[in-house]
N, C-alpha and C positions, 0 to 999 in steps of 0.2 A: 724215861723212854716217852711215856706219853704226856710227860710236860713239854719235852722237844719237841713232839709233834701240835701241840698246839700253839708252840710259839711259831712253826712252819706257817700254821694254817693262819693267826693272825697276821702274819707277815704278807702272804699272798694275798689276803682282803686288801691289806693297807694300800699294797701296790696297784690291784685292782681301781680302788676307788680313786687312785692319782689321776691315772689314764683317764675315767669317765670323767673328769671334773674338768682335764685337757682340752677336751671337745667343745666346741663352742658353735652354736647353730648359726647358719647365715644369714648374712643382713640383708633383709630385702628390702630396707628401705634404699640401700646405696646401691646405684645403677652404674655400669660404663658410661663413659661418654656415647660411644657408639649406642647403646641399648637406648639413651635417651633421645638421641638424635631419630633415630628409626620410628620411634613412639611419635615426635612430634610431626616428621613427615605422611605418616600413617592419618592422623589428624588433619592435616592440612588437606591432604589429597580426598579425604572425607569434607571438608568444606570444600572444595573445590566442586565435587562433582555434584554436590547439591545446589550450586549457585547455575551450575551449567544447565541442571533440569531446570532451573526457574528460569533460565534464560531461552530455554527451548519451547517453554511456553507461553513466552510472549512473542516468540518469533516462527514465522514457518517460512521454508523454501521450496522451490519449485520453478517449474516452466510453463511459460504461458503458452496456450494450446489454441486459445479462441479469443476474442476481442469482440462483446456484444455490441458495446457504444465508449464512448469517451471517458467512462468514469466505470464502469464494468467489464470482468473479462473472467476466462476460466484459466485455472492453473490445474498442473500437475504435479504434486507433489512429492519431496523425495522419498517418501513412502509409497507410492505409485497410486494414491487417493487422488480424487478429482475435486475440483472446491471450486464455488463461485465465489469469485470476489470483487466486494464493491470498495472503493476507494473511500475512507475516511476523509470528512471536511470537505470535500469539495462536491459539487454538481454540475453537471454537462449538461448543455441541451440535448432533447430528446430526437431519436431518429426512430424508434419503432413503439412510442407510446401509442397503444390502440384508441385514446382519444386526444391526444395535442398532437400526433402525425411527425413529422419532421419540422424542428422548429428552428430559428436560424442562428447557423454556426454550429448544430449539432452534428452536421457532416463534418465539417472540419477537424472537431474533438474528436469524432472516432476514427477518423483516417489518422490524427495523430498519434493517438493510443495505438492502435494498429500496426504503425510502420516503426513505432519505438517498442512496441513490446513481443510484437510475436517471435515466437519460439526463443525468447530470452529466458534466462535464468534470474530471476526475482527474489529478494527477501522481502517477507510480510510482516510488517510490524502491527502487533495488536496492539490497543489503546485498553481502557478499562472495560467497555461493553465489546466481545469480540465477533457478535455476532446479531444480525439484525432481524427483524419480524420473519423476513422470509428464508433465514437460515443463513446467509450469504455473510463471508468472513467477511470482517471490516478492518481495511488493513491501509497503514501507510507504507505504499511501494519505492523499495530500492531499487536502484539500478544502477549499478558502477557508481558508488556513490552517493546518488543524487535521488533527491524525493520526485515520484514522477507527480504526483498530486501536486506539488507545488512548480513544478512545470508548467501544466496546465493552467494555473492562474497566472502564472508569469505570462503566457502568450495570448491570456485575456481569451482563452475556450471554456473557462470555467468560474463559479463564483465559489466564494467560502460561504460553507454551509454546514451551520452549527447545530450540532445535536449531542447536547450534554449524555454522560460524561464524557465525551470522547472529545477532548479539547486539548490535547498537547502540543501540538503546534498552532494552536490557533492564534496568537499573538504573531507567529513569525510568517502564516500566509495572510493574515491582514496586510501586514507591511508590502508583503509582494502586491495584492491586490489593490490595495491604493498608487503603486506604481503604474500597475495597468489601467486604471480607471483614468488616470491623469493623462497617459499618452492617448486614452482613446483607442487601445487594441480589442481587436475582436468584437465580443459582447456588449462591450462597451462603446462601440461607435454608434450603436442604437439608442437614440434618448427613451427614457421611460423601459428600455427593456427587460434589465433586471431589476428583480423585486428581492425583501426579505424569506420572501417565501418561494421564489422561484424565478421564473422568466412569464412574461407579460404577453398575452396571446394577441393582443393587440397595441404595439407598439406606437409613438408617436409618430408621424408621417410626414418625413421631412421634402420640404420642396425639391422637386428635380430639375436641372437644367434642363430646357427643351430640346427634344431628340432632334439629330438630323434628319431621321426616317421620317419626319412629319406625323401621320396619324397613325402610323403603325405602331401595335401598341405589345407586341409578344415579346418579351423579354429572352434573351438566350445568356447564361451565365456560366462560367466556368468555376465549378471548385478547386479547392488547393489540391485537390488529387490528380485534377486534370479532367473531370467527369462534365463534358457538356449539359446542361439540361435548360430545357425553355418554361417558360411561366406564362400561363393567360390570364387576362382579368378574370377574378372571381377564384384563384388559386390562393390556399393560407398563406403563402410565402410570397404572393406577386407584389405587395406595396411595399415590403420591404427590399428586396429584391432588386441588387445594382446590377444592372445589364452591360457585359462585353458587349452585346450587338442587340439590335433591335431588328423584327421581321413582322410583316403584316401578315404573313399565313402561316400555319403549321406545317406547311410541305416547304415551306423555303426554310425554313427553321430545321427541320429534318435533312431535308438536302445538304445543309449545311454541317451534318452532323451531331447535332442535337438531337435527345429525345426529350418527351413530354414529363413533366414533374407530377409523380407518384400524387400529391396532393395539391 
């Protein structure tokens, strides 16, 4: 009897060991095609998210709320923050400078930018240096797929102003500037006015044809925005102002709808 029980126990142990040997651990190195595809999608998604973050650091979007002058304006960003923006690689003549005052073609450049950008949604592309010493955002301004910086140069309302390391579009801008210079547009119509440092306060004077107004010396000029301004001898812009009308007295000019130049 004892021998029978012993044989039975051995048989049971043999059967149990065989079952245990038949159970194999799962092979974690093998994954279904669906599982592999999901992992790849997650990795690709993470890569795209990183690239998007990098792009957003180089570009800002917002609405132009105020134009200061030809190359400077205020924008309300998409996050609600307001920033002052200075266009990169361009320099327009001054209109509000405490020392230089109103420079030739400054009002025209300001009027162009104001008409083009006010209330518009723009994309601001930054270069290497994102702000100037005044804390202004330095940007290439995109509107409807066009570079506003480049448009100012093309119309002769700005010169190319190079301040490294922000030089991404310098070759492109200089080609546009060369065409404007050859056509004597805007700032290039005044001899020796544009310099490497900015604009000459006393450009070369060109001989003007005798005025049919005789000895009348007051020049009446109509700006591109339609504003009528008269200049008297001694005004800062008198010598380079091209008159549409000549007046003998201030009263005569004002009666014709012209106002006195501020400087």
